[in-house]
SELOZA-699301 format. One record per residue: x negated, y, z negated of N, C-alpha, C, O in turn; residue in one letter. Coordinates in steps of 0.05 Angstrom, whole numbers, plus 5000, padded with zeros to 4 digits. Layout:
N
  n.X  n.Y  n.Z ca.X ca.Y ca.Z  c.X  c.Y  c.Z  o.X  o.Y  o.Z aa
    X    Y    Z    X    Y    Z    X    Y    Z    X    Y    Z  A
...
***
This chain:
284
  n.X  n.Y  n.Z ca.X ca.Y ca.Z  c.X  c.Y  c.Z  o.X  o.Y  o.Z aa
 4131 5249 9452 4116 5224 9456 4130 5208 9478 4154 5205 9478  M
 4114 5197 9497 4125 5181 9518 4124 5152 9510 4103 5142 9502  T
 4146 5138 9513 4147 5109 9507 4153 5094 9532 4173 5098 9545  I
 4135 5075 9539 4138 5058 9562 4155 5034 9554 4145 5014 9547  D
 4182 5038 9556 4200 5017 9547 4197 4991 9563 4201 4969 9553  I
 4191 4994 9589 4188 4970 9606 4163 4954 9596 4164 4929 9596  D
 4142 4967 9589 4118 4953 9578 4125 4939 9552 4117 4916 9548  H
 4140 4953 9535 4147 4940 9509 4165 4916 9514 4162 4896 9501  L
 4183 4918 9534 4201 4896 9539 4187 4872 9551 4198 4850 9552  R
 4162 4875 9559 4147 4852 9569 4140 4833 9546 4133 4810 9551  S
 4144 4842 9521 4140 4825 9497 4164 4807 9492 4162 4787 9477  W
 4187 4813 9505 4211 4797 9501 4206 4767 9507 4193 4760 9527  T
 4217 4750 9490 4215 4721 9492 4188 4710 9483 4183 4686 9484  N
 4170 4727 9474 4145 4716 9462 4153 4700 9437 4171 4707 9422  R
 4139 4678 9433 4145 4661 9410 4121 4656 9393 4098 4660 9402  T
 4126 4649 9369 4105 4644 9349 4115 4624 9329 4138 4627 9319  E
 4099 4604 9321 4106 4586 9300 4088 4591 9276 4064 4597 9279  D
 4099 4588 9253 4084 4590 9228 4095 4570 9208 4118 4562 9210  A
 4078 4561 9190 4086 4540 9172 4078 4547 9143 4058 4560 9138  Q
 4095 4537 9124 4089 4542 9096 4103 4520 9080 4118 4504 9091  D
 4098 4520 9054 4109 4499 9036 4124 4513 9014 4115 4533 9003  I
 4147 4502 9007 4163 4512 8985 4151 4500 8960 4159 4478 8952  V
 4133 4514 8947 4119 4504 8924 4135 4510 8898 4150 4529 8898  T
 4132 4493 8878 4145 4499 8852 4137 4527 8841 4153 4541 8830  P
 4112 4535 8846 4103 4561 8836 4118 4584 8850 4125 4603 8837  R
 4122 4581 8876 4137 4602 8891 4165 4604 8881 4176 4626 8877  L
 4178 4581 8877 4206 4581 8867 4207 4593 8839 4224 4610 8833  V
 4188 4586 8822 4188 4597 8795 4183 4627 8795 4196 4642 8780  Q
 4165 4637 8812 4160 4666 8814 4184 4681 8825 4190 4703 8815  S
 4198 4669 8845 4222 4682 8856 4243 4683 8834 4256 4704 8831  F
 4247 4661 8820 4267 4661 8798 4261 4682 8777 4279 4696 8767  D
 4235 4684 8770 4227 4703 8750 4231 4732 8759 4235 4750 8743  A
 4229 4737 8785 4232 4764 8796 4261 4772 8796 4267 4795 8789  T
 4279 4755 8805 4307 4762 8807 4324 4754 8783 4347 4763 8781  F
 4314 4737 8766 4328 4730 8741 4355 4719 8746 4359 4700 8762  G
 4375 4729 8731 4402 4718 8732 4417 4727 8757 4440 4719 8761  R
 4405 4743 8774 4419 4754 8797 4414 4736 8822 4406 4746 8843  H
 4417 4710 8818 4415 4691 8840 4439 4672 8839 4450 4667 8817  L
 4447 4662 8862 4470 4644 8863 4463 4617 8851 4440 4609 8852  A
 4482 4604 8839 4477 4576 8829 4468 4558 8851 4476 4562 8874  P
 4452 4538 8845 4443 4519 8865 4439 4492 8852 4438 4489 8828  R
 4437 4471 8870 4435 4444 8860 4406 4437 8852 4388 4453 8857  G
 4403 4415 8838 4376 4406 8829 4356 4404 8853 4363 4392 8873  P
 4333 4416 8850 4312 4414 8870 4316 4434 8893 4298 4436 8910  G
 4338 4448 8894 4342 4467 8916 4327 4493 8911 4325 4502 8888  E
 4318 4505 8932 4305 4531 8930 4326 4553 8929 4347 4549 8940  A
 4320 4576 8916 4340 4597 8915 4345 4609 8943 4328 4609 8960  P
 4369 4619 8946 4377 4631 8971 4360 4656 8977 4355 4672 8959  L
 4351 4658 9002 4335 4680 9012 4306 4678 9005 4290 4697 9009  A
 4298 4655 8994 4269 4650 8990 4254 4650 9017 4230 4653 9017  L
 4268 4645 9039 4255 4643 9065 4239 4667 9072 4220 4665 9087  H
 4246 4691 9061 4231 4715 9067 4203 4715 9054 4187 4732 9060  W
 4199 4696 9036 4173 4694 9023 4155 4674 9037 4131 4671 9029  C
 4165 4660 9057 4150 4638 9070 4134 4648 9094 4145 4664 9110  L
 4110 4639 9097 4093 4644 9120 4092 4674 9128 4097 4680 9151  A
 4086 4692 9109 4084 4720 9116 4060 4725 9134 4040 4710 9131  P
 4060 4745 9151 4036 4752 9166 4014 4759 9147 4017 4774 9128  P
 3990 4748 9152 3967 4753 9135 3945 4763 9152 3933 4749 9168  I
 3938 4789 9149 3918 4802 9165 3895 4811 9146 3900 4818 9124  S
 3870 4810 9156 3849 4822 9140 3854 4851 9135 3867 4865 9151  P
 3845 4861 9112 3850 4889 9105 3841 4908 9127 3855 4928 9133  I
 3818 4902 9140 3808 4920 9160 3825 4920 9186 3822 4937 9203  E
 3843 4900 9188 3861 4899 9211 3888 4912 9206 3905 4912 9224  A
 3892 4923 9183 3918 4936 9176 3917 4965 9184 3896 4978 9184  C
 3941 4976 9190 3943 5004 9197 3944 5021 9173 3942 5011 9150  G
 3945 5048 9177 3945 5067 9154 3969 5064 9136 3968 5073 9113  P
 3991 5052 9146 4014 5048 9129 4013 5022 9112 4030 5017 9096  D
 3992 5006 9117 3989 4981 9103 4000 4957 9118 3995 4934 9110  G
 4015 4961 9140 4025 4939 9156 4002 4928 9174 3983 4942 9179  H
 4006 4903 9182 3988 4892 9202 3990 4907 9228 4012 4918 9234  A
 3969 4909 9243 3969 4924 9268 3988 4911 9287 3992 4887 9288  A
 4001 4928 9304 4020 4918 9324 4005 4911 9349 3981 4917 9353  K
 4019 4896 9367 4007 4889 9393 3998 4861 9394 3987 4852 9415  G
 4002 4845 9373 3996 4817 9374 4022 4802 9379 4030 4797 9402  E
 4037 4795 9358 4063 4783 9363 4084 4805 9367 4099 4804 9387  F
 4085 4824 9349 4104 4847 9352 4094 4866 9374 4070 4870 9377  L
 4112 4878 9389 4103 4896 9411 4090 4921 9400 4095 4929 9377  P
 4072 4933 9416 4057 4956 9406 4073 4982 9408 4066 5000 9424  P
 4094 4984 9392 4111 5008 9393 4094 5032 9383 4082 5030 9361  V
 4093 5054 9398 4075 5076 9390 4088 5096 9371 4082 5120 9371  P
 4106 5086 9354 4118 5102 9333 4108 5092 9306 4109 5068 9302  L
 4099 5109 9288 4085 5099 9265 4101 5088 9242 4092 5071 9227  P
 4126 5097 9239 4142 5089 9215 4160 5066 9222 4176 5067 9241  R
 4157 5044 9206 4172 5020 9211 4191 5015 9188 4183 5018 9165  R
 4216 5008 9194 4236 5004 9173 4252 4979 9179 4255 4970 9202  M
 4261 4966 9157 4278 4942 9159 4307 4952 9163 4319 4963 9145  W
 4317 4949 9187 4343 4961 9194 4367 4943 9187 4389 4953 9181  A
 4363 4917 9187 4385 4899 9181 4381 4872 9195 4358 4865 9201  G
 4403 4858 9200 4401 4832 9214 4424 4814 9208 4446 4823 9200  G
 4419 4788 9212 4440 4768 9207 4426 4743 9195 4404 4735 9204  R
 4439 4731 9175 4429 4706 9163 4452 4685 9166 4475 4690 9159  I
 4444 4661 9176 4463 4639 9177 4451 4615 9163 4431 4604 9173  E
 4463 4606 9141 4453 4584 9126 4466 4558 9136 4490 4557 9140  T
 4450 4538 9141 4459 4512 9150 4455 4490 9129 4471 4472 9127  L
 4433 4492 9115 4426 4473 9094 4406 4486 9075 4391 4503 9084  A
 4406 4478 9050 4387 4490 9031 4359 4481 9036 4354 4458 9044  P
 4340 4499 9031 4312 4491 9029 4308 4477 9001 4324 4482 8983  L
 4288 4460 8999 4283 4445 8975 4254 4448 8967 4236 4451 8984  R
 4249 4446 8941 4222 4446 8931 4206 4424 8944 4216 4401 8946  E
 4182 4430 8954 4165 4410 8967 4168 4410 8997 4152 4397 9011  G
 4189 4423 9008 4193 4424 9037 4169 4437 9051 4159 4457 9043  D
 4161 4424 9073 4143 4437 9092 4162 4451 9113 4177 4438 9126  V
 4160 4477 9114 4179 4493 9130 4164 4505 9154 4143 4518 9151  V
 4175 4501 9178 4165 4514 9202 4184 4536 9210 4208 4532 9213  T
 4173 4560 9213 4188 4583 9223 4181 4588 9252 4158 4593 9259  R
 4201 4585 9269 4197 4590 9298 4209 4618 9304 4233 4622 9300  R
 4193 4636 9314 4201 4664 9318 4199 4671 9347 4182 4661 9361  S
 4217 4688 9356 4216 4698 9383 4226 4727 9384 4243 4735 9369  S
 4214 4742 9402 4221 4771 9406 4246 4772 9423 4247 4761 9445  I
 4267 4785 9413 4292 4789 9427 4294 4816 9440 4274 4826 9452  G
 4317 4828 9438 4322 4854 9451 4304 4876 9440 4300 4878 9416  E
 4294 4892 9458 4279 4916 9452 4293 4940 9465 4296 4940 9489  I
 4300 4960 9449 4315 4983 9460 4304 5009 9448 4291 5009 9428  S
 4311 5030 9462 4301 5057 9454 4324 5077 9457 4340 5075 9475  Y
 4325 5096 9438 4344 5117 9440 4334 5142 9426 4315 5140 9409  K
 4345 5165 9432 4339 5189 9418 4359 5194 9396 4383 5197 9402  E
 4350 5193 9371 4368 5197 9348 4367 5226 9339 4352 5242 9350  G
 4384 5233 9319 4384 5260 9309 4357 5268 9297 4350 5292 9297  R
 4343 5248 9287 4317 5254 9274 4293 5250 9293 4270 5252 9285  S
 4299 5243 9319 4278 5238 9338 4280 5211 9351 4300 5198 9349  G
 4259 5203 9365 4260 5177 9380 4261 5153 9361 4248 5153 9340  P
 4276 5133 9369 4279 5108 9354 4275 5085 9373 4285 5084 9395  L
 4260 5065 9364 4256 5041 9380 4264 5017 9362 4255 5014 9340  C
 4282 5000 9373 4293 4978 9358 4282 4951 9370 4281 4948 9394  F
 4273 4934 9353 4263 4908 9361 4278 4886 9345 4278 4887 9320  V
 4290 4867 9358 4303 4844 9345 4285 4820 9346 4275 4813 9368  A
 4280 4808 9323 4264 4784 9322 4281 4761 9312 4295 4764 9291  V
 4281 4739 9326 4298 4716 9319 4281 4694 9306 4259 4689 9316  H
 4291 4682 9285 4276 4662 9270 4293 4637 9266 4318 4639 9262  H
 4281 4614 9267 4293 4589 9257 4274 4577 9237 4250 4575 9241  E
 4285 4569 9214 4270 4556 9193 4277 4527 9192 4300 4520 9187  F
 4258 4510 9197 4263 4481 9201 4247 4465 9181 4224 4471 9175  M
 4260 4444 9171 4247 4424 9154 4248 4397 9169 4259 4395 9191  T
 4238 4376 9156 4240 4349 9169 4269 4340 9172 4275 4322 9187  E
 4288 4354 9158 4316 4347 9159 4331 4362 9182 4354 4356 9187  R
 4317 4381 9194 4329 4397 9215 4329 4427 9209 4314 4435 9191  G
 4345 4442 9223 4345 4471 9219 4361 4478 9194 4383 4469 9190  V
 4348 4493 9176 4361 4500 9151 4373 4528 9152 4393 4533 9139  A
 4361 4546 9167 4370 4574 9167 4363 4587 9194 4341 4582 9205  L
 4381 4603 9204 4375 4620 9227 4378 4649 9219 4395 4657 9202  R
 4361 4666 9231 4360 4694 9223 4354 4711 9247 4339 4704 9265  E
 4367 4735 9248 4358 4756 9266 4349 4779 9249 4364 4789 9231  R
 4325 4789 9253 4314 4811 9238 4312 4835 9256 4298 4834 9276  H
 4325 4856 9248 4325 4881 9264 4306 4901 9252 4308 4909 9229  D
 4286 4909 9268 4266 4928 9259 4270 4954 9275 4276 4954 9299  I
 4267 4977 9261 4269 5003 9275 4243 5018 9270 4233 5019 9247  V
 4232 5029 9291 4208 5046 9290 4216 5075 9295 4233 5080 9313  Y
 4204 5094 9281 4210 5122 9285 4185 5138 9282 4164 5128 9272  R
 4186 5164 9290 4162 5180 9289 4155 5188 9260 4171 5185 9242  E
 4132 5199 9257 4122 5207 9231 4139 5229 9219 4150 5246 9234  A
 4142 5230 9193 4157 5251 9180 4143 5278 9184 4118 5279 9183  A
 4158 5298 9189 4146 5325 9192 4140 5337 9165 4156 5333 9146  K
 4118 5351 9162 4111 5363 9136 4133 5380 9125 4145 5397 9139  P
 4139 5376 9099 4159 5393 9086 4187 5384 9090 4206 5397 9081  G
 4192 5361 9104 4219 5352 9109 4222 5324 9097 4203 5308 9095  T
 4247 5318 9088 4253 5291 9078 4253 5271 9100 4259 5279 9123  A
 4247 5246 9095 4246 5226 9115 4273 5218 9125 4276 5210 9148  A
 4294 5221 9109 4321 5212 9116 4341 5232 9106 4336 5248 9088  V
 4364 5230 9119 4387 5246 9110 4400 5233 9086 4393 5210 9078  A
 4419 5247 9073 4433 5235 9050 4448 5210 9058 4457 5208 9081  N
 4450 5192 9040 4465 5168 9045 4494 5174 9049 4504 5194 9039  A
 4508 5157 9065 4537 5162 9070 4553 5160 9044 4546 5144 9026  P
 4574 5176 9041 4588 5178 9015 4605 5154 9009 4612 5149 8986  P
 4614 5139 9030 4633 5117 9026 4621 5097 9006 4597 5091 9007  A
 4638 5086 8989 4630 5066 8970 4630 5076 8941 4629 5060 8923  G
 4630 5103 8937 4629 5114 8911 4653 5104 8894 4676 5109 8900  T
 4646 5090 8872 4667 5081 8854 4685 5060 8866 4707 5054 8855  G
 4678 5048 8888 4696 5029 8901 4698 5004 8885 4678 4993 8876  E
 4722 4994 8881 4726 4970 8864 4714 4945 8878 4713 4944 8903  P
 4706 4925 8862 4694 4901 8873 4703 4878 8856 4712 4881 8833  A
 4701 4853 8866 4707 4829 8851 4685 4821 8833 4689 4807 8813  D
 4660 4828 8840 4637 4821 8825 4616 4844 8827 4611 4854 8849  L
 4605 4851 8805 4585 4873 8805 4561 4865 8788 4563 4855 8766  V
 4537 4870 8800 4512 4866 8785 4498 4893 8783 4499 4909 8801  W
 4486 4898 8760 4469 4922 8757 4440 4914 8756 4432 4895 8741  E
 4424 4927 8772 4395 4920 8775 4378 4944 8770 4384 4966 8779  I
 4357 4941 8755 4338 4963 8751 4318 4963 8774 4303 4943 8778  E
 4318 4985 8789 4299 4987 8811 4272 4997 8801 4264 5020 8805  A
 4258 4979 8787 4233 4987 8774 4210 4983 8792 4211 4966 8811  S
 4188 4997 8788 4163 4992 8803 4153 4963 8800 4141 4952 8818  P
 4159 4951 8777 4151 4923 8773 4166 4904 8792 4154 4886 8804  L
 4192 4909 8796 4207 4893 8816 4195 4896 8843 4191 4876 8857  L
 4188 4920 8851 4177 4925 8878 4149 4911 8880 4143 4899 8900  L
 4133 4914 8859 4106 4902 8859 4108 4871 8863 4095 4860 8879  F
 4126 4859 8846 4128 4830 8847 4137 4821 8875 4127 4801 8886  R
 4157 4835 8887 4167 4826 8913 4146 4830 8934 4143 4814 8952  Y
 4131 4852 8933 4109 4856 8952 4089 4834 8950 4079 4824 8971  S
 4083 4825 8926 4064 4803 8922 4076 4777 8933 4061 4762 8946  A
 4101 4771 8928 4114 4747 8938 4114 4745 8968 4111 4723 8979  L
 4117 4768 8981 4119 4768 9011 4094 4778 9024 4093 4781 9049  T
 4072 4783 9009 4047 4793 9020 4052 4818 9037 4041 4821 9059  F
 4069 4836 9027 4077 4860 9041 4059 4883 9032 4060 4891 9009  N
 4044 4893 9051 4025 4915 9045 4036 4943 9050 4021 4962 9047  G
 4061 4945 9058 4072 4971 9065 4070 4990 9041 4082 4985 9020  H
 4057 5012 9045 4050 5030 9022 4074 5045 9010 4072 5055 8988  R
 4096 5046 9024 4119 5060 9013 4131 5046 8989 4146 5058 8974  I
 4122 5020 8984 4133 5005 8962 4116 5007 8937 4124 4998 8915  H
 4091 5018 8939 4074 5018 8915 4056 5043 8913 4045 5048 8891  Y
 4054 5059 8934 4036 5082 8934 4053 5107 8934 4061 5117 8955  D
 4058 5118 8910 4077 5141 8908 4067 5165 8924 4083 5177 8938  F
 4042 5173 8922 4033 5197 8938 4037 5193 8968 4044 5211 8982  P
 4032 5168 8977 4036 5162 9006 4066 5163 9013 4074 5176 9032  Y
 4083 5149 8997 4111 5148 9003 4124 5176 9004 4140 5181 9021  A
 4116 5193 8985 4128 5220 8984 4114 5240 9002 4127 5256 9015  T
 4088 5239 9003 4073 5260 9017 4069 5255 9046 4067 5274 9062  G
 4068 5229 9054 4063 5222 9082 4089 5215 9096 4095 5225 9118  V
 4104 5196 9084 4129 5187 9098 4153 5203 9089 4175 5200 9101  E
 4151 5220 9069 4172 5239 9063 4195 5228 9047 4217 5241 9046  G
 4191 5206 9033 4213 5195 9016 4213 5209 8989 4195 5223 8982  Y
 4235 5204 8975 4238 5217 8948 4224 5201 8926 4225 5209 8903  G
 4211 5179 8933 4198 5162 8913 4190 5136 8927 4191 5134 8951  G
 4183 5116 8911 4178 5090 8921 4204 5078 8933 4225 5082 8921  L
 4202 5063 8955 4225 5053 8969 4230 5024 8962 4211 5007 8964  V
 4254 5017 8954 4261 4989 8948 4262 4974 8975 4275 4983 8994  V
 4250 4951 8976 4249 4935 9001 4277 4929 9011 4295 4923 8996  H
 4280 4930 9037 4305 4921 9050 4312 4893 9043 4335 4888 9035  G
 4293 4874 9044 4300 4846 9038 4306 4841 9008 4320 4821 9002  P
 4297 4859 8990 4306 4856 8962 4337 4861 8962 4351 4845 8949  I
 4346 4882 8975 4374 4887 8975 4390 4865 8989 4411 4857 8980  Q
 4379 4856 9012 4393 4835 9027 4394 4809 9011 4413 4794 9012  A
 4372 4803 8997 4372 4779 8979 4394 4781 8958 4408 4761 8954  T
 4397 4804 8946 4417 4807 8925 4445 4806 8937 4463 4795 8925  L
 4449 4818 8960 4475 4818 8973 4483 4789 8980 4505 4780 8975  I
 4464 4774 8992 4470 4746 8999 4477 4730 8974 4495 4714 8975  A
 4462 4734 8953 4466 4717 8929 4492 4725 8914 4505 4707 8903  N
 4499 4750 8914 4524 4757 8900 4548 4747 8916 4568 4739 8905  I
 4546 4747 8943 4568 4736 8959 4571 4706 8954 4594 4697 8951  I
 4549 4691 8955 4551 4663 8951 4560 4656 8922 4574 4636 8917  V
 4552 4673 8903 4562 4669 8875 4593 4673 8875 4607 4658 8862  T
 4602 4694 8888 4631 4699 8888 4647 4677 8902 4669 4670 8893  L
 4636 4666 8924 4651 4646 8940 4647 4618 8930 4659 4599 8940  T
 4630 4614 8910 4626 4587 8899 4609 4569 8917 4612 4545 8916  G
 4591 4581 8933 4573 4565 8948 4580 4561 8977 4569 4543 8990  G
 4600 4576 8987 4607 4573 9016 4583 4580 9033 4566 4597 9026  E
 4580 4567 9057 4558 4574 9075 4559 4604 9082 4580 4616 9083  P
 4535 4615 9086 4533 4643 9090 4529 4649 9120 4512 4637 9133  L
 4545 4668 9130 4541 4679 9157 4541 4709 9154 4561 4722 9160  G
 4519 4721 9145 4518 4748 9135 4506 4767 9156 4483 4763 9164  L
 4522 4786 9165 4512 4809 9181 4509 4832 9163 4528 4840 9149  D
 4485 4844 9163 4480 4866 9144 4464 4888 9158 4450 4883 9178  Y
 4466 4912 9147 4450 4934 9158 4444 4954 9136 4460 4959 9118  R
 4420 4965 9138 4412 4986 9119 4424 5013 9128 4424 5020 9152  G
 4434 5028 9109 4447 5053 9115 4430 5077 9106 4430 5098 9119  L
 4415 5074 9084 4398 5095 9074 4379 5082 9054 4386 5064 9040  S
 4354 5092 9053 4335 5080 9034 4344 5082 9005 4356 5102 8997  P
 4338 5061 8990 4343 5061 8961 4316 5067 8948 4296 5053 8952  L
 4316 5088 8931 4292 5097 8918 4290 5085 8891 4309 5084 8876  I
 4266 5076 8884 4261 5063 8858 4263 5083 8835 4261 5107 8839  A
 4267 5072 8811 4266 5089 8787 4293 5091 8772 4294 5101 8750  G
 4314 5081 8785 4340 5082 8772 4355 5055 8775 4346 5038 8791  E
 4376 5052 8760 4392 5028 8762 4411 5030 8786 4423 5051 8789  T
 4413 5009 8802 4432 5009 8824 4451 4986 8821 4446 4968 8804  F
 4472 4985 8836 4492 4965 8834 4494 4948 8860 4491 4959 8882  Q
 4498 4922 8856 4504 4904 8878 4533 4895 8875 4540 4886 8853  V
 4549 4897 8896 4577 4891 8893 4586 4872 8915 4574 4871 8937  K
 4607 4857 8909 4619 4838 8929 4649 4839 8925 4659 4841 8903  A
 4663 4837 8948 4693 4838 8947 4704 4820 8970 4695 4822 8992  K
 4723 4804 8963 4737 4788 8983 4756 4806 8999 4769 4824 8987  R
 4758 4802 9025 4775 4818 9042 4798 4801 9051 4798 4776 9050  L
 4819 4814 9061 4844 4801 9069 4840 4781 9091 4855 4761 9093  A
 4820 4785 9109 4816 4767 9131 4800 4742 9124 4794 4726 9142  D
 4793 4739 9099 4778 4716 9090 4748 4720 9088 4733 4704 9078  G
 4739 4743 9099 4710 4749 9097 4704 4762 9070 4722 4768 9054  S
 4678 4765 9065 4669 4778 9040 4650 4800 9047 4632 4797 9063  V
 4655 4823 9034 4638 4846 9038 4619 4848 9014 4627 4845 8991  R
 4593 4853 9019 4574 4857 8998 4559 4883 9004 4554 4890 9028  G
 4551 4898 8983 4538 4923 8988 4522 4931 8963 4527 4922 8941  W
 4503 4950 8968 4489 4962 8946 4495 4992 8944 4500 5005 8965  T
 4497 5002 8920 4501 5030 8915 4479 5041 8898 4470 5028 8878  E
 4469 5064 8904 4449 5078 8888 4461 5088 8862 4485 5085 8858  G
 4445 5100 8845 4455 5111 8820 4475 5133 8825 4491 5139 8807  A
 4474 5145 8849 4494 5166 8855 4520 5154 8866 4538 5170 8873  D
 4522 5128 8868 4546 5115 8878 4548 5113 8908 4569 5104 8918  G
 4528 5122 8922 4529 5122 8952 4518 5096 8963 4500 5083 8951  R
 4528 5088 8986 4520 5063 8998 4491 5064 9007 4481 5085 9017  L
 4477 5042 9004 4450 5039 9013 4447 5017 9034 4434 5020 9055  R
 4460 4994 9029 4460 4972 9048 4487 4959 9046 4500 4958 9025  M
 4497 4948 9069 4523 4936 9070 4523 4911 9088 4509 4911 9108  E
 4538 4891 9080 4539 4866 9096 4566 4853 9094 4581 4858 9075  G
 4572 4837 9114 4597 4822 9115 4591 4793 9122 4577 4787 9141  F
 4601 4775 9105 4599 4746 9110 4626 4737 9119 4646 4737 9104  S
 4628 4728 9144 4654 4722 9156 4658 4692 9157 4640 4676 9163  R
 4683 4684 9150 4690 4656 9151 4689 4646 9180 4695 4660 9199  A
 4680 4621 9183 4678 4609 9210 4705 4605 9222 4707 4595 9245  A
***
């Protein structure tokens, strides 16, 4: 497949504004989805990482692609690779969102790059967001998206997860059931139509996964919250990256550990003890 990287880079610096409200119902639904695995917060404050539920892209069903995502070529560049994955990013918290806030998300397309990976061509797109209330900027984020070619028939979509992390000690550990209900609720909260999260025959037969795939932002939400729980509410400057898909159906662990340099490492491990996502929140 030929990819015109110069054409894709013409999308760089495109901007888009979207607006939403932090409603009591959204906060209650988020709390009910993640339960006790959220950081403590003050009265009236929204839970950490609720921002991923605000102002999601909403496309008519007939405008969605075969994977359930909105069609590319409007705000996001028209990358001609069919499989889209949440690769990682950075979250910087400046102030909490609060119930009742009208939130404006200002988004812009950043770096677009292409490389040949072991599994085929990969295209990376960085999207930068600022979440603003009447009090100013509450949160800054960089969202890294990776596009890759379709899974070949009879082959798994990904290689085995890296072995590091197995049995690694931590200062705080949460155990989470990666149930289809968790995936369903989060897809509903974020209006996420990607079929790998709810359509088992599609996830396994078309995209080549071993089952339904746990959302990247579910893992990032839990990593951010366990870190802030461990640090007692310190501001978050979290760089994180996905290492291997987490498949639903088993209990996984979320871990956090203070490091000697003052930073905090957070990560998720599958039932096999292997790393799935990893992040570091570094002291300013």
